[in-house]
N, C-alpha and C positions, 0 to 999 in steps of 0.2 A: 598832842598825842595822840593815840587811838584810845577808844575807851574800853581797855583789856587791861588787866591787871597783869596780864604776861606779853607783854610787848611784840613777844616773837610769835603769837598766836594770832593770822591773820582775821580779820573783823568780818563774817557774814552778812551781805547787804539782800536780803530776799526784796525783790521787785516785782509790782502790779501793775499791770496797765489799766486804764477804765478809759477809755474814748466814748465821748459824747454827742459831737459833730464832725461827721466829712465836710469841711467847707468847701472844700476844690480839690478837681485832680484834674490840672494842668498836664494836655498832654503837650502842648509847645515845648513850654519850660521844662515839662519832666518832674514835675514837682506835687508834693500833696500835703496838702493844710488839713489839720484836724485842731480842733478843741479836746484834750486829752488832760489827764493827770497821772500821776506814778505813786503807788503808796509803797512806803519806803519803811521795812521794820529792819532793824538790828538791836542786840543786847549792849547796852551800856552798862558795863558791871559797877560802873563809879557812882549810878543813880539807884542800886539796888538799897530797899530801906523796911523798914518793919513795920506795919501799918500800924500797931499798936503804939507806937511813938508817935506819930503824927496822926492822933484820935480816930484812927481807923481808916483813914484815906487812904486809898488804894491805888487812883490814878489822878494825876496832876495832870494840867494843862500848862504849857512854858512857852516862852517865844523861843522860835527857832535857834537864834543867836545864843542864847544860853545854853545849848547843849549842843553835843560833836553830832558831826551830819557831813555823811559824806559829799565830794563837790563833784556832783553829777551835772553831765549837760548833752546836748544831743549834738554827737559827733557832726552828720551829714545835714545839718541844719542849713539849710538856703539864707535864712535872715542871720541875724547879730548873734554872734557864737558868744554863748553867757553859761553861766551855770544855771541851777534851778533856782525856785526859791522867790521870795519875797520879804523882807523885814519882819511885813505885818502878819506874816504866818506864824502857826505855832504847831507844838508837837504836842502830841499822847505819849506820856510816861506810867506805867507801870510799876508798881514796888515792886517787882521782880526786875525790873532794869528792862523791859521791852520798851524801844521807842518808836512809836509810828510818826511817820510824816508823809506829808501828803500834797505837793506843792503842782500845781496847775498854770498852763498857760496853753498859747496856740503854735503848735508845731508847724513850722513847714520844713518837711525832707526832702533830700534828690532823691528821685527815683528813676529805673530804667526800666522802658516800656517797652514793649514787644506788641507790634500792631500786625503783625502776619496774618493772624485772626478775624481783622477787625472788618464789621462790629461784633463780632463774636468770640470777643478776645476776655483774657482774663490775667489782671496784673499781678505783683506783688512789690510794694514798698516795702523795705525797710526802714525801719527807726531804730536808729544804732543810739544808744544813751553808755557813755564813757566817764572813769573817773581819772580826774588831772591828778597828778602831785602823790599819787599812791601806784605802787607796785602789788603784782597777783600775791607776795609775801605780806602783804600791809593787807588787801581789801580783797573782796572776793564779791562778783555781784552777781547774785544766783535768782532763780527765778524762784517762786515759793514750793516751799518740801510738798503740800498738797493740795490736790486741785488744779484748774487751769491758771495762767500767769495773766490772764485778760479779763474783763467782765465787759459784756458789750449790750445787756440788756436795756437799755437807757439811753441807746444811740438813737440820735435822730435820721429817717432815712434821706436819701439823698436821689435827686430825682433822675440824675445818671448813672448812677454805680450801686449797687449790693455789695457790703460787707461780709464775705464767705465765711471768714476766718482770721484768727489769729496765731501766731506760733510762736513759741521763744527759744532763743537758744544762747548757752553762755560761751565766753571766750576769755583767755588768762593771758592770751600772748597778742599783740604784744604789749598789751594793760587790761585791766578790770572791764569787761563792757557788758551787756546786754543787748542781743539785737532780737526788736521782736519783726515780724515778717506780717506787711498787713494784707490780706489777700481779697483783691476786688475784682467783681466781675460788670460787665459791663450791661447796661438794661437797652437791648437792641432795636426796641421798637421804633425810636423817632429816625433810626439811620434809613432801619428797612422800608418806612413808608413813606420815607420824604427823598431817599435817594435811590435803595436796590429796584422798589418797585417802578419808578418812572425807569431807571435802565433797563430793567427787563419786556420794557412796553416799546422803549426806544431800540431794544434789541430787535423785536420782531418787523417794527416798522423800517429797519433799516434795508432789510429784504422784500420791502414792500414795492420798492422803485421799479421791481421789473412787472410789476404788472400794469404799470401804468403804459398807455401808448406811446409811441415816440412821436406821434405827428399829434399829440394832447399841445406839446411844449413846455411840460410840466413836468417832466422826467429829472433833466439836471438841477433845476433848482429844488426839486423835493429831496435829491440827493444831498446835494450842497447843504440844507437846511439840517437833514438828520444829523449831517457831519458835526455842524457848528454845535447841535445840541448834546454832543458828545463832549465835543471842547468846556463847554458850560461845565458839565459835570465830573470831567475829570479836573477842572480846575476846583472846584467843591471839592471834592475830594482829597486834592494834594491841598488845599488851605485846612483842612479839617488836620491831618496830621502832621509829624513835626520833620522836620527833613532828617532822614535816618538812611546810611547806606548800610547799617550792620541786616539789619531785615528789612524784607521790602511786603507789604501789604497785597495779600491775593485779590482783596478788591481794586487796590488802583494797578496791577498789571490787567486785569477783565477790561476793566476802562479802558485802557493804554491800547489792549490788542483791538476792541470794538471802534478807537477811535480810527486805528489804522485800517478795520476792516471796512469802515465806513467812507474811506479816501478810495481803497481801489474799488469799491460798488460806486462811487462817484466817476471814476475814472471808465469803468467798464461801462455807466449808463452814456456817458459821453459817444464810447466808441459804437456802442449798439445806435443811438442817432445817425454818424453817420454811416454803419453801414443801411440801417433803411432807407437813406438816401439816394444810396447809390443808381446807376441804373441801367448799365452794361451786363450782358450774362452774368449768370454765376457759374463758377469752372465746375466740369465735370466732377474732379476729387473734392471739391469742397462742398458739394452737392451731395456726392453720395457718403461723404463724414456725416453732415447734417442728417441723414436718414437714419446712418448705423447710430448715432450717438443717442438721439432722439426719438429710434421707432416712428418714425414720421413716415407716413403711408400716403405716397404722392401718384399720380401717372408718371409714367415714362413715352419717351418716343427714341426716333433713331436720329444717330449722332450726325447723318447724311439724308434727310428725306428723300430731295432726287435724286440718291443712288442705289439707297436700301429699301426706300417705299416706308410705311408708318409702322411703329412696332409701340404705339399708343397703349395697344391693349394686344390681347391672345386672340381678338375675335372681333366682331363688327359688333354684339351684344354688349361685351364688355365694352368695347370701346366708348358705346353710346351711355352706357353706367356711369363712367367717371367722368365727374366735371371737371373737362379741361378747358380750353380757350379753344373757339367755333376751328380757326385754320388748323388746327390739327385733327379736328374731327372730321372737317370736307378732306384732310391728308388722308387720315385713315382709309377713308371711301376710295377715295382714287387710286392708293396703293393695297387697296385691301387685296387684291389677288398677287400681290409680288412679295406678299408677307413670308420669308425664308427663316430660316435656322442659326444663318450666320451673321445676323445684323448686331451691331454694338448698340445697346440698351444707354440711354440718360436719363437721368431723372427729369422733370419739369421742377424748379425749383429757382425763386426769383429772391431778392435781395428782402423783400419783404418778409417773406415766409423765414429764409435765414434767419432776421432777428426777432422773427415772433419767436422761433423754436429755442435761440439761444438764451433769450428772457426767461423762458419758463427752465431752461437749461441750470442759467447761472438763480434764480429763484429756490429750486430745490438744493442747487447745491450750498446756499448761504444758509436756508433754513436750514439744514440739518449741520451744519457747522454752528450754526447759533446756540441749538438744542445742545448739541456738546460742548461747548463750550461752559453753557450754562449748568448742566448734568455737572462736570468737572469741578467749579466753582462752588457750589453747591455738596458737592461731597466731600471736597476739602474742610468748608466750614463747618458739616454734619461730624466730621471724625475729629476736629476739634471740640465741639461741644458734649460729643461723647465722652472725651477723654476726662472733661471737666467733671 
């Protein structure tokens, strides 16, 4: 029976949460393990007495099984599903019939984590306490009438997470329950130093492959080494995060994109090595294109020196000032008198120059791309921390 004279009146149970230790926040299993106790208070009209009749005693301590108490348990528990309390625990009863019961244990509750902004994420875990065998017309579980519904002053610090706060809310349907929302914020220092900082370094080393000369023989080996390094970091990040298709971590996307970029850079580096090793003449359109996109200043000559003469320069003085091949300078002297206005000029560009110009072009493109990707990643993470 309920501890009320009028059985039609619901018993109001006020619940207060005290958290002592955050043992573990398991991201793979998505669980929260804490050491805590609940302080429950309610009015038992059957225990109201006059202190004068009992020698002035105003407060008594009794075994918990000797009085009525609500059957409360953690609804979203991962461990054994059982009601709170232990036969060895006591309850405190005042002469006004106010009963205080404080069961304690280690709670392991199920959580739903959002790793979108890892490692600058903030998680909320719910601890749902419910009464079994009672409806809302029999028992109501409420937060304290005054003040906060939790006490966090004695909590021991967790090396990975900060406890931001706890909020409480009540529900009466489908059964009486109180939900404590435990707000946690990750300490990102470890991840920033051991994962993000090396990724930033690798991000710029990725484009450094275009600074190596093709003839050194280390170009493709360097590119493959950086690619494998990104694969290692992607494995580390994926091992840290749980399998989750509902939300995707921005850091994981960034590492994946950098791995794809590294593979593209490796392919481009191999192609540039092939380009540098060619011996045939460079096509006119390709030479013009290289000059156009790289602003490369080279000398030029006639497309047919035997017919049109030399057009390496507009005059003898300019021809001698440009560093060109000797036979082209001789050609300029020989055909200087035959220079005209209708000759077709062709730039002097060999495959080594093509490879060199393309290396600088790709270096600039990928450096800009890497800076932009880093800026976008940091902007997204900063917006999340600012909202918090």
